[in-house]
N, C-alpha and C positions, 0 to 999 in steps of 0.2 A: 699396291697389289690388293685385290679383294680376296677374302677368305675362299670364295668359290673358285678362284682362279689358281689356287695352290693345291699341291698334293700334301696334305697334312700327315705327318708321320708322328704317331703317338708312341712315346717310349716310357712305359711305366717303370717304377722302381721296385725295390724289394717287396715281395709278396704280390706284385701286380696291383692293378687298380680295380678294386671291387666295384660292383654295379653302381653304388651310390657315390663313388669318387668322381670328382669333376672331370677327370680325363675320360672316364667311361661315358659320362653324360655328354661331353663335347663330341666324342666319337660318334655317338648316336645322332647328334645334331648335324654333324658334317658328313654329307654323303661322299665326300672326297677324302675321308680319313682312313688311314691304314694303321693298325696296331702292330708293333713288334711283339712277337710271341717268344717266350723263353721256355726252354725245356723244363726248368725247375725254378719256380719263383721263390722258393723257400731256402734253397741252397745255391745261391748264385756263384757262378764260376766266370770270372772276368773274360777269359779267352772265348768261352762259349757265348756269353752275352754280346761281346763285341761282334763276333761273326754273325750272329742273328740280326744285329742292327744293320750291318753292311749288306747281308743277303736281302733283307727287306728293302733297303734303300735301292738296291739294284733292280728290284721289280717295279720301281716307280719311274715315270718320265721326269723330265726336268721340273723346275719350280717347286722344290720340296721345302716345306717349312716344318721344322721339328718342334714338337711340344713334349718336353721331357719333365719328369718329376723325380725328385730324390735320387736314388741310385741310378735311375735312367739318365740323369744329367751326367753323372760320372762315367757311365758306360758310353754315352754318346761322345763326350769330349775325348775319351781314350780311343774310341773307334775312329774318330776323325784324324787322330794322330797316326793311326795305322792305315787309314784308307788311302785310296788312290786320288790323284788330282781330279780325275773324272768324277769320282764319288763326291769329293768335297765341292766340286763345281756345280753339282745338282742342288746343293743346299742354298736357298735364298735367304734364310734366316733361322734363328733358333730361339725359342722361348723356354728358358730353363728355370724351373720352379723348385725352390727348396733343395738346392744341392747339399748333400751331406758332407761332413768333414770326415772323409775316409782315412785321414791321417791321425785322428784322435784315438789314442789308445783306450779310451773309456767307451768307445762306441760299441753298442751291442745290437745284434749278435757280432761277436768278434771277427767272424770271417768276412765281414764287410770291409775290414782293413785291407783285404787282398786287392781291393779296387784302387788303393792309393799307390803312390802319392798322386795328388791332383796335377795334371799337366799345367805348365806355366806359359805355354806358347799361345799367342793370340789366335783366335778363331778367324778364318779368312772370309767371314760373312757377318752381317749384322746380327747381334744377339742381345738378349735381355736376361738378366738374372733377377728373379724375384725372391727376396729373402725376408724372413721374419725376425723380429727382435728377440723372440723367445722360442725359437725352434730347438728342441731337445737334441736334434741330430747335427746342429751346426750353429756355432756362435755367429752373430751378425758380422763381426769383424772378419772372421774367416771367409764368410760368403762375399764380403766386400773385397777381400784380397783375391779370391778366385775370379770375381767379375773383372777386377782391374787387370789381372794377368790375361784373361781371355779377350780383353777389349770390349767387354759387354757393358751395356748400360745397367746400372744397379737401381732397382726399385724397392723401396722400403715398404714392406707389407705390415709394418708396425708389429703389434702383438697378435700374431695369427697362428702360432704353433707351427706344425709341420705342413700346413696348407693342404690338408687332406680331408676326407669325410669325417674322420675322428675329431678333427679340430673345428668341425662345423662348416667345412667348405665342400658341400655336396655339389650343387650346381655352380657355385662360385661366379655369380654374375659380375662382380667387380673385376675379377680376373679376365672374364670374357671381354669386358670393355677395354682393359689394358691390352689384351691380345689383338683386338680389332684395331686399336690405335697403332700398335706395333706393325701390323700388316699394311696400314696405309703408308708407312715409311719405306716399305720394301719396293 
């Protein structure tokens, strides 16, 4: 599948994706991208965030490819557990970047723990988890466990922090190449 042939669903994490974040840049680059909007990016409520993912998904035709970051990954995986077979059937693939360890009692802000525990059922579509060796929000081993549970291919981003603008991943061209390669396999 080519990027232009998919409906790209961008799911940002906690605080949203600022203009310099790679998700915002990719959204600007892809005319076929739709962003999930949340009512409150700074005080996330799992039930509300899941509903907004599913509502946005319902507005898209088939051939949806998800591009989620951080808490957006947790929200998406939980939404798929609650979603209908029809909603799950729309998803052709998921590109999950820097999922947080929402079960870690040291995570801050503490209310992010309300998004745990992480689901352990396999996702019913191809997926990739990209994780960093030095992400302050998730140990690499935990990201590996999540990828294994979800049936996702794990890609080691080495020492890349939380893979956001703050860690130097504004346009993130390497990530775009990995995404394009993922798309060719769908």
